[in-house]
C-alpha positions as CSV (number, residue, x, y, z in Angstrom):
1,M,73.7,-4.1,-52.8
2,D,76.1,-6.2,-51.1
3,P,75.3,-10.0,-50.2
4,K,76.6,-9.7,-46.4
5,L,74.3,-6.7,-46.0
6,W,71.3,-9.2,-44.9
7,W,73.5,-11.3,-42.6
8,Y,75.0,-8.0,-40.8
9,I,71.3,-6.6,-40.2
10,A,70.1,-10.0,-38.7
11,R,73.0,-9.8,-36.4
12,A,72.6,-6.2,-35.6
13,S,69.2,-6.3,-34.9
14,G,69.6,-9.9,-33.1
15,L,71.7,-8.1,-30.3
16,T,70.1,-5.4,-29.9
17,A,66.8,-7.1,-29.2
18,W,68.7,-8.9,-27.0
19,W,70.2,-6.4,-25.2
20,I,67.1,-4.4,-25.0
21,S,64.8,-7.5,-23.7
22,S,67.7,-7.6,-21.1
23,A,67.1,-4.1,-20.0
24,T,63.5,-5.0,-19.8
25,I,63.8,-7.8,-17.5
26,A,66.2,-5.5,-15.3
27,H,64.2,-2.4,-15.1
28,G,61.5,-5.0,-14.4
29,M,63.2,-6.4,-11.6
30,L,64.3,-2.9,-10.2
31,L,61.2,-1.8,-10.0
32,S,59.6,-5.2,-8.1
33,S,62.4,-5.1,-6.0
34,R,61.9,-1.9,-4.8
35,I,65.3,-0.4,-4.9
36,L,64.3,2.8,-6.4
37,G,62.8,3.8,-3.4
38,P,59.7,2.7,-1.4
39,R,57.6,4.9,-3.1
40,A,54.8,3.7,-5.1
41,T,56.0,3.3,-8.9
42,P,55.2,5.8,-11.1
43,A,53.3,5.3,-14.3
44,R,56.0,7.0,-16.2
45,L,58.2,3.9,-14.8
46,L,55.6,1.3,-15.9
47,D,55.1,3.0,-19.0
48,L,58.9,2.7,-19.9
49,H,58.8,-1.0,-18.7
50,R,55.6,-1.0,-21.6
51,F,57.7,0.3,-23.6
52,L,61.4,-1.3,-23.9
53,S,59.7,-4.9,-24.5
54,I,57.7,-3.6,-27.4
55,L,61.0,-2.3,-28.8
56,S,62.6,-5.3,-28.1
57,A,60.0,-7.3,-30.3
58,V,60.2,-5.1,-32.9
59,F,64.0,-5.7,-33.1
60,L,63.4,-9.2,-32.9
61,T,61.0,-9.4,-35.7
62,T,63.6,-7.3,-37.9
63,H,65.7,-10.3,-37.0
64,L,63.8,-12.6,-38.1
65,L,62.8,-11.4,-41.4
66,T,66.7,-10.3,-42.1
67,L,67.5,-14.0,-41.6
68,F,64.9,-15.1,-44.0
69,A,66.8,-13.3,-47.0
70,D,70.1,-14.1,-45.4
71,Q,70.8,-16.7,-48.0
72,W,74.4,-17.7,-46.5
73,V,72.3,-19.3,-42.9
74,D,69.1,-20.3,-44.7
75,I,66.9,-20.3,-42.5
76,G,63.0,-20.6,-43.6
77,P,59.5,-21.0,-41.6
78,L,60.0,-24.5,-41.1
79,Q,63.6,-24.2,-39.1
80,V,62.2,-21.0,-37.2
81,L,59.0,-22.3,-36.3
82,V,60.1,-26.4,-35.4
83,P,63.5,-26.3,-33.3
84,F,66.4,-28.5,-34.5
85,T,65.7,-28.2,-38.4
86,S,68.2,-26.2,-39.4
87,S,70.8,-27.3,-41.0
88,Y,72.7,-24.0,-39.9
89,R,73.9,-24.5,-35.6
90,P,70.8,-26.6,-34.9
91,G,71.6,-26.8,-31.3
92,A,72.3,-23.1,-31.6
93,V,69.2,-22.2,-33.5
94,A,67.0,-24.7,-31.7
95,W,67.4,-22.3,-28.3
96,G,66.6,-18.8,-30.0
97,V,63.6,-20.9,-31.4
98,T,62.3,-21.9,-27.7
99,A,63.5,-18.2,-26.4
100,F,61.2,-16.9,-29.5
101,Y,58.1,-18.8,-28.5
102,L,58.6,-18.2,-24.7
103,L,58.8,-14.3,-25.2
104,A,55.3,-14.8,-27.3
105,A,53.7,-16.0,-24.3
106,V,54.9,-13.7,-22.0
107,L,54.3,-10.4,-24.5
108,V,50.4,-12.1,-25.4
109,T,50.0,-12.1,-21.6
110,S,50.5,-9.1,-21.0
111,L,48.4,-8.0,-23.6
112,L,45.6,-9.9,-21.9
113,K,46.9,-8.8,-18.6
114,A,43.1,-7.6,-17.6
115,R,41.4,-10.1,-18.6
116,I,43.2,-13.5,-17.3
117,P,44.0,-14.0,-13.8
118,A,46.9,-12.1,-11.9
119,A,48.1,-15.6,-11.0
120,W,48.4,-16.3,-14.6
121,W,50.1,-12.9,-15.8
122,R,52.6,-13.7,-13.2
123,S,53.8,-17.3,-13.7
124,V,53.8,-16.7,-17.4
125,H,56.0,-13.4,-16.6
126,R,58.7,-14.7,-14.8
127,V,59.5,-16.7,-18.0
128,A,61.2,-14.1,-18.7
129,F,64.4,-15.2,-16.8
130,A,64.3,-18.3,-19.2
131,V,63.7,-16.1,-21.9
132,F,67.3,-14.4,-21.3
133,I,69.3,-17.7,-20.6
134,L,68.0,-18.9,-24.0
135,V,68.8,-15.3,-25.8
136,T,72.3,-15.6,-23.9
137,V,72.9,-19.3,-25.2
138,H,71.8,-18.6,-28.6
139,A,73.9,-15.5,-29.1
140,L,77.2,-17.3,-27.8
141,T,76.8,-20.1,-30.1
142,A,75.0,-18.8,-33.1
143,G,77.0,-16.3,-33.9
144,T,80.7,-15.3,-35.3
145,D,81.8,-12.5,-33.3
146,T,82.3,-14.5,-29.7
147,T,84.1,-11.8,-27.6
148,A,81.4,-8.9,-27.7
149,T,79.3,-11.5,-27.0
150,R,80.6,-13.0,-24.0
151,A,81.5,-9.6,-22.6
152,T,77.9,-8.8,-23.1
153,A,76.8,-12.0,-21.5
154,L,78.9,-11.7,-18.9
155,V,78.0,-8.0,-17.9
156,L,74.3,-8.7,-18.2
157,G,74.4,-12.0,-16.4
158,G,76.1,-10.4,-13.3
159,A,73.1,-7.2,-13.0
160,L,70.7,-9.9,-13.6
161,T,72.2,-12.3,-11.1
162,F,72.9,-9.8,-8.3
163,L,69.3,-7.8,-9.3
164,G,67.2,-11.9,-8.5
165,T,69.3,-11.9,-5.6
166,Y,68.4,-8.8,-3.7
167,R,64.6,-9.6,-4.8
168,L,64.3,-13.2,-3.5
169,L,66.7,-11.8,0.3
170,R,64.2,-8.7,-0.1
171,G,61.2,-10.7,-0.2
172,R,62.0,-13.0,2.5
173,H,62.9,-10.1,4.7
174,A,59.2,-8.6,4.3
175,T,57.5,-11.5,4.9
176,T,60.0,-12.5,8.2
177,T,60.2,-9.1,9.9
178,T,57.6,-7.2,11.7
179,P,58.2,-3.8,12.0
180,P,58.0,-2.5,15.9
181,A,54.6,-0.5,16.9
182,P,55.7,3.0,17.5
183,P,55.0,3.6,21.4
184,P,50.7,4.8,22.3
185,S,49.9,8.3,22.3
186,T,49.6,9.8,26.2
187,S,47.5,13.0,24.6
188,D,44.8,11.4,23.2
189,I,43.4,8.3,24.4
190,A,40.8,7.9,21.8
191,L,43.5,7.7,19.1
192,A,45.8,5.7,21.1
193,E,48.1,3.1,18.9
194,S,46.1,-0.7,19.0
195,P,49.0,-3.3,19.0
196,A,48.2,-5.2,16.2
197,P,48.6,-9.5,16.0
198,P,51.5,-10.8,14.6
199,S,49.2,-11.9,11.5
200,D,48.6,-8.1,10.7
201,Q,50.3,-5.7,8.8
202,R,51.1,-2.0,10.5
203,V,50.6,0.6,8.3
204,R,50.0,4.3,8.5
205,V,47.2,6.6,7.6
206,T,49.5,8.8,4.4
207,E,46.4,10.7,3.3
208,L,42.8,12.4,4.7
209,R,40.3,13.2,1.7
210,W,36.3,14.0,1.7
211,A,35.3,12.1,-1.0
212,A,31.6,13.2,-0.8
213,D,29.3,14.2,2.4
214,D,30.0,12.4,5.6
215,V,32.6,10.0,3.1
216,L,36.4,10.0,4.0
217,A,38.6,9.0,1.8
218,V,41.3,6.8,3.9
219,T,44.8,5.8,2.3
220,V,47.7,4.0,4.0
221,S,51.1,2.5,3.2
222,A,52.9,-0.2,4.7
223,V,55.2,1.5,8.1
224,D,58.2,-0.1,6.2
225,G,57.6,1.5,2.9
226,G,57.3,-1.9,1.4
227,H,55.0,-3.7,-0.7
228,L,51.4,-4.1,0.8
229,P,49.7,-7.5,-0.3
230,A,48.2,-7.6,-3.9
231,W,45.0,-7.7,-4.3
232,E,42.1,-7.4,-7.4
233,P,38.8,-5.6,-8.4
234,G,36.5,-6.8,-5.7
235,A,38.6,-6.8,-2.6
236,H,38.2,-6.0,0.6
237,V,40.4,-5.4,3.9
238,D,40.0,-5.4,7.4
239,L,41.5,-2.0,9.4
240,V,42.2,-2.6,13.0
241,L,41.3,0.2,14.3
242,P,42.7,1.7,17.7
243,S,39.9,0.9,19.8
244,G,40.8,-2.5,18.6
245,K,37.2,-3.0,16.3
246,A,38.5,-4.4,13.3
247,R,36.0,-3.2,10.5
248,Q,35.7,-4.2,6.6
249,Y,35.8,-2.1,3.8
250,S,36.0,-2.0,0.2
251,L,39.8,-1.2,-1.5
252,C,39.0,1.4,-4.3
253,G,42.3,2.5,-5.3
254,D,44.3,1.6,-8.3
255,P,45.3,-2.6,-8.0
256,A,48.9,-1.6,-9.3
257,D,49.9,0.6,-6.8
258,R,51.4,-1.9,-4.6
259,G,52.6,1.1,-1.7
260,H,49.1,1.6,-0.9
261,Y,45.6,1.4,0.3
262,R,42.5,3.1,0.0
263,V,39.1,3.0,1.2
264,G,36.4,5.1,1.6
265,V,34.1,5.1,4.5
266,L,30.7,6.4,5.1
267,R,29.9,7.6,8.9
268,V,27.3,6.1,10.0
269,P,25.8,7.9,13.3
270,G,24.1,5.2,15.9
271,G,26.1,2.3,14.1
272,R,28.6,0.4,16.0
273,G,31.2,3.2,16.5
274,G,33.8,1.6,13.4
275,S,33.1,4.3,11.2
276,T,33.3,7.3,13.6
277,E,36.5,6.1,14.8
278,V,37.9,6.3,11.4
279,H,36.7,10.1,11.0
280,Q,38.3,10.6,13.9
281,L,42.0,9.3,12.4
282,H,45.0,11.9,11.5
283,A,47.7,11.6,8.9
284,G,50.4,9.9,9.9
285,Q,48.9,7.6,12.5
286,T,49.2,4.0,12.7
287,I,46.6,1.3,12.8
288,A,46.8,-2.4,11.3
289,A,45.4,-4.0,8.4
290,R,44.1,-7.5,8.1
291,G,43.9,-9.1,4.6
292,P,42.9,-8.5,1.7
293,R,40.0,-11.2,0.9
294,N,37.9,-10.9,-2.3
295,T,34.6,-13.1,-2.2
296,F,33.1,-10.5,-4.9
297,P,35.7,-11.1,-7.7
298,L,35.2,-9.3,-11.2
299,V,34.9,-12.2,-14.0
300,L,35.0,-11.8,-18.0
301,A,32.1,-11.4,-19.6
302,G,31.1,-9.5,-22.4
303,S,30.0,-6.6,-21.2
304,Y,28.6,-5.4,-17.9
305,L,26.2,-3.5,-15.9
306,F,27.4,-2.2,-12.8
307,V,24.7,-0.9,-10.3
308,A,26.1,1.2,-7.0
309,G,24.0,2.5,-4.1
310,G,25.7,5.3,-1.9
311,I,29.0,3.8,-0.2
312,G,28.1,0.6,-2.4
313,I,30.6,2.6,-5.2
314,T,33.9,1.5,-3.7
315,A,33.6,-2.0,-4.1
316,L,32.9,-1.3,-7.7
317,L,35.1,1.8,-8.4
318,P,38.0,-1.0,-9.4
319,M,36.1,-2.9,-11.4
320,I,35.0,-0.1,-13.4
321,R,38.3,1.1,-14.2
322,R,39.5,-2.6,-14.9
323,V,36.8,-3.3,-17.6
324,E,37.6,0.2,-19.0
325,D,41.0,0.1,-19.3
326,A,40.2,-4.1,-20.9
327,G,38.1,-2.1,-23.2
328,M,35.1,-3.7,-22.7
329,P,31.5,-2.1,-22.9
330,W,30.7,-1.2,-19.8
331,R,27.6,1.3,-18.0
332,L,27.3,2.2,-14.0
333,V,24.1,3.2,-12.6
334,Y,24.9,5.1,-9.4
335,G,22.0,5.6,-7.0
336,G,22.6,8.1,-4.1
337,R,20.6,10.4,-1.4
338,S,21.6,13.2,-3.3
339,R,24.5,14.7,-5.6
340,D,26.9,15.4,-2.7
341,S,26.3,12.4,-0.4
342,M,28.0,10.2,-3.7
343,A,31.2,9.9,-3.5
344,F,34.2,9.6,-6.5
345,T,32.1,11.1,-8.6
346,D,34.4,13.1,-9.9
347,E,36.9,10.0,-10.6
348,L,33.6,7.9,-13.0
349,L,32.7,11.1,-15.0
350,S,36.8,11.2,-15.7
351,L,35.6,8.0,-17.7
352,T,34.4,7.2,-20.8
353,P,31.7,10.0,-21.4
354,G,28.1,8.7,-21.2
355,R,28.7,5.5,-19.6
356,V,28.2,6.9,-16.3
357,H,24.8,7.4,-14.9
358,L,24.1,9.2,-11.7
359,V,20.7,9.4,-9.8
360,P,20.6,11.6,-6.6
361,Q,17.5,10.4,-4.9
362,D,16.5,14.2,-4.2
363,T,16.3,15.1,-7.8
364,D,15.7,11.9,-10.2
365,G,13.9,9.8,-7.8
366,L,15.1,5.8,-7.4
367,P,17.6,3.9,-10.2
368,D,15.2,2.8,-13.0
369,L,16.2,-1.1,-13.1
370,V,14.3,-2.0,-16.2
371,A,15.7,0.7,-18.3
372,A,19.0,-0.1,-17.4
373,L,18.7,-4.0,-18.1
374,N,17.1,-3.3,-21.4
375,D,20.6,-2.0,-22.4
376,T,22.1,-5.0,-21.8
377,Q,23.1,-7.6,-24.4
378,S,22.2,-11.2,-23.2
379,G,24.6,-12.7,-20.9
380,A,26.1,-9.0,-19.4
381,A,27.5,-9.3,-15.7
382,V,25.4,-7.4,-13.4
383,Y,27.6,-6.2,-10.2
384,C,25.6,-4.4,-7.9
385,C,26.7,-3.4,-4.7
386,G,24.4,-1.2,-2.1
387,P,21.6,-1.0,0.6
388,E,19.4,-4.5,0.3
389,P,16.5,-2.6,-1.1
390,L,18.4,-1.6,-3.8
391,I,19.8,-5.2,-4.1
392,A,16.2,-7.0,-3.7
393,A,14.6,-5.2,-6.1
394,L,17.4,-6.0,-8.7
395,E,17.1,-9.8,-7.7
396,R,13.4,-9.3,-8.3
397,T,13.6,-7.7,-11.9
398,I,16.1,-10.2,-13.1
399,A,14.3,-12.7,-12.1
400,A,11.5,-11.9,-13.2
401,D,12.4,-10.4,-17.1
402,F,16.4,-10.7,-17.4
403,P,17.0,-14.1,-16.1
404,D,19.5,-14.6,-19.0
405,R,21.8,-12.2,-17.2
406,H,24.6,-13.0,-14.1
407,L,23.9,-11.2,-11.4
408,H,26.3,-10.9,-8.8
409,V,26.3,-9.1,-5.7
410,E,27.7,-8.1,-2.5
411,R,26.0,-6.7,0.8
412,F,26.9,-4.5,3.0
413,G,24.1,-5.5,5.7
414,P,21.9,-8.2,6.5
415,L,19.0,-9.2,4.9
416,L,16.0,-7.9,5.8
417,S,13.6,-10.4,5.6
418,P,13.8,-13.8,4.2
419,A,13.5,-14.0,0.3
420,A,11.5,-16.6,-1.3
421,G,13.2,-19.3,-2.1
422,T,15.8,-18.6,0.7
423,Q,16.4,-21.4,2.7
424,Q,15.3,-21.9,6.3
425,H,17.5,-23.2,9.0
426,P,16.6,-25.3,12.0
427,P,17.1,-24.5,15.0
428,A,20.7,-24.6,16.5
429,A,22.0,-27.2,17.8
430,V,24.6,-28.8,19.7
431,F,28.1,-29.8,18.1
432,E,31.6,-29.8,19.0
433,V,34.3,-28.1,17.1
434,E,37.7,-29.2,16.9
435,L,41.0,-27.0,16.5
436,A,43.3,-28.8,14.4
437,R,46.2,-26.6,15.6
438,S,46.2,-26.7,18.7
439,G,44.0,-30.1,19.6
440,Q,41.7,-29.2,21.8
441,V,37.9,-29.8,21.4
442,L,35.1,-27.4,22.5
443,P,31.4,-28.0,22.9
444,V,29.2,-25.0,21.1
445,P,26.2,-24.8,23.1
446,A,23.2,-23.9,20.7
447,D,22.8,-20.3,22.3
448,R,26.5,-19.2,21.5
449,S,27.9,-18.8,18.2
450,L,31.0,-20.9,16.8
451,L,32.9,-17.7,16.9
452,A,32.5,-16.9,20.3
453,V,33.4,-19.9,21.4
454,I,36.5,-20.0,19.1
455,R,37.3,-16.8,20.6
456,D,37.6,-18.6,23.9
457,V,41.1,-19.7,23.3
458,V,42.0,-17.9,20.6
459,P,41.0,-14.2,21.2
460,G,42.6,-12.8,17.6
461,A,39.9,-14.6,15.4
462,P,39.2,-12.1,12.4
463,S,35.7,-10.8,12.0
464,S,34.1,-7.5,11.3
465,C,30.2,-7.5,10.9
466,E,29.6,-10.8,12.8
467,Q,26.2,-11.0,11.0
468,G,27.2,-13.1,7.9
469,F,27.6,-10.8,5.2
470,C,30.9,-9.1,5.2
471,G,33.3,-12.8,5.0
472,S,36.1,-11.7,7.1
473,C,35.6,-14.6,9.8
474,E,36.1,-17.0,7.0
475,V,37.6,-20.4,8.6
476,R,38.8,-23.4,6.4
477,V,37.0,-26.7,7.5
478,L,39.6,-29.5,7.7
479,A,36.3,-31.9,8.4
480,G,32.5,-32.4,9.0
481,T,30.1,-30.7,7.5
482,P,29.2,-27.0,8.1
483,E,25.7,-25.4,7.9
484,H,25.7,-22.4,5.8
485,R,23.7,-19.8,7.2
486,D,25.9,-16.7,5.9
487,D,24.9,-14.1,3.0
488,V,28.6,-14.1,2.1
489,L,28.1,-17.4,-0.5
490,P,25.7,-17.7,-3.4
491,A,23.5,-20.6,-3.7
492,G,25.1,-22.6,-5.9
493,Q,28.0,-22.7,-3.4
494,R,26.0,-23.3,-0.1
495,D,26.5,-27.1,-0.3
496,R,30.6,-26.4,0.4
497,T,32.3,-28.0,3.0
498,D,35.9,-26.5,3.2
499,L,34.6,-23.2,5.0
500,I,32.7,-21.8,6.7
501,Y,31.6,-18.2,8.7
502,P,31.9,-18.4,12.1
503,C,29.9,-15.8,13.2
504,V,26.6,-17.3,12.0
505,S,26.6,-20.6,10.6
506,R,26.7,-24.1,12.5
507,S,27.7,-27.6,11.6
508,R,25.3,-30.8,10.6
509,S,28.1,-32.7,11.6
510,P,28.6,-34.0,15.2
511,R,32.1,-32.5,15.0
512,L,33.6,-30.0,12.6
513,V,37.5,-29.6,12.6
514,V,38.7,-26.0,11.6
515,D,42.4,-24.8,10.5
516,L,43.2,-22.7,13.6
């Protein structure tokens, strides 16, 4: 065999790894900058991005292994693991070693994306730009065929510089430009377009379909065709309806689809009118979206039990998909009035067979919570969303017989009655609220809520349930001690002084300073 063979293979595999990794970065920037169009990113393009990433790692591994076999450069494990230890062009090799570590971090966090916070993944993923720069410097200084390498670096550098500049300008434009609202309809006052406050984002209804009896799945997209704010499983979004009502709904689509939000809305006759108005929307109509917010995050655990009641399945559906994609053990117990009233059952039953247990009340009665918990392991995370009787029964069962399970609940209605051990609040007292941004100081009498007083001067202050269970009215506290009367904060966080839900909560201190 030619003694130069390993040198040729090492050089070819290194250049190929550089070209493919650069193509991977360029492809990722194309997807994020939306040069390819305002539609949701197709799954096949995301699959191509992953394939290119893996392929570049394969050629990089080949490059390292053939360097070990090449006797001319005399590279060993020490020189690959520790920068500046190589006798052959130590600086040039050091840039490649550093790039190897950074690329390994990008690949590992990508593989663990479903199990780590999204902010961590995004932060590490941005290191890919540093990888490109370091590998380019390495290619220019470590090899011998500099003419081809310089030409390639010029082309790749120019392409990535253009994409990076476009991405920054596009992001700035998206955050500083508010799309104009269309004129109101004169033919149907009930469906007229309502003006959105500056902090809201105008969205267009793109799809309406029945998910079950009286449950309408509503999909919206940004009016300007751009990205919607990112979200994680458990998040909510407020829809500001044509009448001006703001109602909170769980996001039940795919968090990776930045082009669309999907919610499921149960029609509630005799309610406060929000669900009825949603059911009157039509495709192409423009409304506003506010948020998203997440007071019901998915935590990392060894296994999961999901318990849903009725429309509560919407909050759990993205969590189930996330856990399924991560290969974690899970099970769902889903109860409803009847099979026809239970939303998204087709999607659920398409997941891993045997993990979804549907319990229609008209044929099977109520869910057997004890049996469901008996099938879980110690330390399992139990997520529940549904009507208050279901949540209360699960809380009692876990407290009595399964104290080593970790319960996470979200209510879409207030507590029916104070539970045992629930803190009893003293009579409402008079206090003052200071709006830090304007300096205004307002008295809050005992017979008015903090939210009502704030709305005297900030009419657009957000809220939805106004009963202390949805969390949409959350306000940041800058000074003072809140008296939490909501059902949002869990027991271990009721001494927090950094936020308040003003629809029901008050102040323990004479003055409360809020970030408004």
